[in-house]
Kinemage of the C-alpha trace (Angstrom):
@kinemage 1
@onewidth
@group {chain A} dominant
@subgroup {mainchain}
@vectorlist {calphas} color= white
{ca met a 1} P 0.176 0.229 -0.443
{ca val a 2} L 1.366 3.858 0.898
{ca arg a 3} L 5.077 3.758 2.124
{ca pro a 4} L 4.829 5.735 6.213
{ca ala a 5} L 8.410 7.494 4.004
{ca leu a 6} L 6.297 8.428 1.549
{ca cys a 7} L 5.031 10.690 4.227
{ca ile a 8} L 7.635 12.037 5.937
{ca glu a 9} L 9.709 12.338 2.149
{ca ser a 10} L 7.206 14.349 0.762
{ca leu a 11} L 5.635 16.583 2.853
{ca pro a 12} L 7.429 20.460 4.145
{ca glu a 13} L 8.812 20.671 7.486
{ca asn a 14} L 6.761 24.417 8.061
{ca gly a 15} L 4.123 23.554 6.684
{ca ser a 16} L 0.337 24.260 6.979
{ca gln a 17} L -2.533 21.855 5.999
{ca thr a 18} L -3.010 24.777 3.203
{ca ala a 19} L 0.351 24.512 2.392
{ca cys a 20} L 0.667 20.553 2.821
{ca ser a 21} L -3.139 19.614 0.837
{ca val a 22} L -1.178 22.267 -1.989
{ca glu a 23} L 2.222 21.846 -3.022
{ca his a 24} L 2.702 18.376 -1.943
{ca asn a 25} L 1.429 15.049 -1.793
{ca asp a 26} L -1.264 15.750 -4.596
{ca asp a 27} L -1.480 12.309 -5.195
{ca gly a 28} L -4.766 10.647 -3.982
{ca ala a 29} L -3.111 8.318 -1.211
{ca gly a 30} L -0.325 10.567 -0.493
{ca ser a 31} L -3.148 12.911 0.875
{ca gly a 32} L -5.383 10.464 1.842
{ca cys a 33} L -3.390 8.625 3.966
{ca cys a 34} L -0.200 10.850 5.273
{ca lys a 35} L -2.270 13.648 6.731
{ca pro a 36} L -6.117 14.055 7.978
{ca ser a 37} L -8.789 15.394 6.283
{ca asn a 38} L -9.119 19.282 5.704
{ca asp a 39} L -12.745 19.242 7.750
{ca cys a 40} L -10.927 17.823 10.697
{ca ser a 41} L -9.485 21.107 12.088
{ca phe a 42} L -6.017 19.176 13.045
{ca thr a 43} L -2.911 21.948 14.007
{ca tyr a 44} L -0.100 20.936 12.420
{ca gln a 45} L 2.868 19.837 14.404
{ca asn a 46} L 4.853 18.005 12.167
{ca pro a 47} L 4.637 16.243 8.430
{ca thr a 48} L 3.398 13.002 10.054
{ca thr a 49} L 2.075 14.984 13.727
{ca trp a 50} L -1.141 16.480 14.366
{ca thr a 51} L -2.865 17.670 17.519
{ca lys a 52} L -6.429 17.026 17.190
{ca thr a 53} L -8.862 19.163 18.615
{ca lys a 54} L -10.534 17.867 22.390
{ca asn a 55} L -13.628 17.499 23.431
{ca val a 56} L -14.886 17.688 19.828
{ca thr a 57} L -17.364 14.972 17.302
{ca tyr a 58} L -16.010 14.747 14.571
{ca thr a 59} L -18.160 13.470 11.986
{ca asn a 60} L -15.770 12.427 9.309
{ca pro a 61} L -14.547 9.318 10.769
{ca asp a 62} L -11.569 9.384 9.104
{ca cys a 63} L -10.625 12.141 11.892
{ca asp a 64} L -11.134 9.561 14.949
{ca ala a 65} L -9.207 7.338 12.472
{ca trp a 66} L -5.391 9.635 12.446
{ca asn a 67} L -3.104 8.288 14.585
{ca asn a 68} L 0.270 9.728 14.649
{ca asp a 69} L 2.114 7.179 14.764
{ca ser a 70} L 4.621 7.204 11.738
{ca asn a 71} L 3.054 3.365 10.524
{ca ile a 72} L -0.639 4.185 11.297
{ca leu a 73} L -1.521 7.645 9.845
{ca cys a 74} L -4.206 7.283 8.058
{ca phe a 75} L -3.728 4.292 5.932
{ca asp a 76} L -6.789 2.705 7.615
{ca cys a 77} L -9.005 5.654 6.577
{ca lys a 78} L -11.592 5.786 3.957
{ca ser a 79} L -9.763 8.261 2.041
{ca cys a 80} L -6.282 6.452 1.802
{ca lys a 81} L -8.417 3.959 0.526
{ca ala a 82} L -10.056 5.973 -2.373
{ca gly a 83} L -6.533 7.924 -2.557
{ca leu a 84} L -4.997 4.597 -3.220
{ca leu a 85} L -8.124 3.451 -5.922
{ca gln a 86} L -8.059 6.759 -7.527
{ca thr a 87} L -4.091 6.683 -7.849
{ca leu a 88} L -4.610 2.580 -8.962
{ca gln a 89} L -7.568 4.005 -11.419
{ca thr a 90} L -4.794 6.027 -13.170
{ca val a 91} L -2.412 3.844 -13.486
{ca trp a 92} L -4.026 1.457 -15.540
{ca asn a 93} L -5.862 3.541 -17.230
{ca lys a 94} L -1.852 4.864 -18.453
{ca val a 95} L -1.273 0.785 -19.224
{ca tyr a 96} L -4.502 0.709 -20.870
{ca asp a 97} L -3.790 3.803 -23.437
{ca val a 98} L 0.147 1.859 -24.481
{ca thr a 99} L -1.274 -0.979 -25.087
{ca leu a 100} L -3.914 -0.199 -27.374
{ca ile a 101} L -1.546 1.344 -29.387
{ca ile a 102} L 0.361 -1.052 -29.489
{ca leu a 103} L -2.160 -2.965 -31.092
{ca ile a 104} L -3.103 -0.958 -32.904
{ca phe a 105} L 0.699 -0.739 -33.500
{ca leu a 106} L 0.438 -5.200 -34.100
{ca ala a 107} L -2.867 -4.314 -36.363
{ca ile a 108} L -1.168 -2.455 -39.137
{ca val a 109} L 2.700 -3.892 -39.155
{ca ser a 110} L -0.009 -7.395 -39.413
{ca tyr a 111} L -1.981 -5.930 -42.589
{ca val a 112} L 1.587 -4.572 -44.602
{ca gly a 113} L 3.027 -7.640 -44.120
{ca tyr a 114} L 0.061 -10.187 -44.998
{ca cys a 115} L -0.363 -7.332 -48.049
{ca ala a 116} L 2.887 -8.607 -49.142
{ca phe a 117} L 2.583 -12.103 -49.038
{ca met a 118} L -0.453 -11.701 -50.755
{ca asn a 119} L 1.608 -8.837 -53.608
{ca asn a 120} L 4.537 -11.658 -53.433
{ca arg a 121} L 2.454 -14.952 -53.755
{ca arg a 122} L 0.580 -13.653 -56.849
{ca asn a 123} L 4.130 -11.772 -58.399
{ca met a 124} L 4.766 -16.405 -58.209
{ca glu a 125} L 1.872 -17.253 -60.239
{ca met a 126} L 2.674 -15.717 -62.985
{ca ile a 127} L 6.060 -16.414 -63.217
């Protein structure tokens, strides 16, 4: 899934919650797994430490799931899972595009080869 080191490497040391979400971890998996959701209103301490507001009931279950342990963070959060799926979908769309281009290229090469074979065969019959 997402490596904890990815979160530490990609977040700034002196950033705010807005800086982290805009300038760093702009991929879905990094943003959803490495920092709490913006609606949690946690206070930024460092890349993996966010202070929860005391005596607050959160409507987002990911806010309660957040843990400052760098091996846990929010890897079990719904936003993390959704971000990972979004990343996988983007990667597979690229794989699909490349595969389609290769398939079209092979079809053209096969057609040219077939035409050359038929032309050669026709020429051999005339002799």
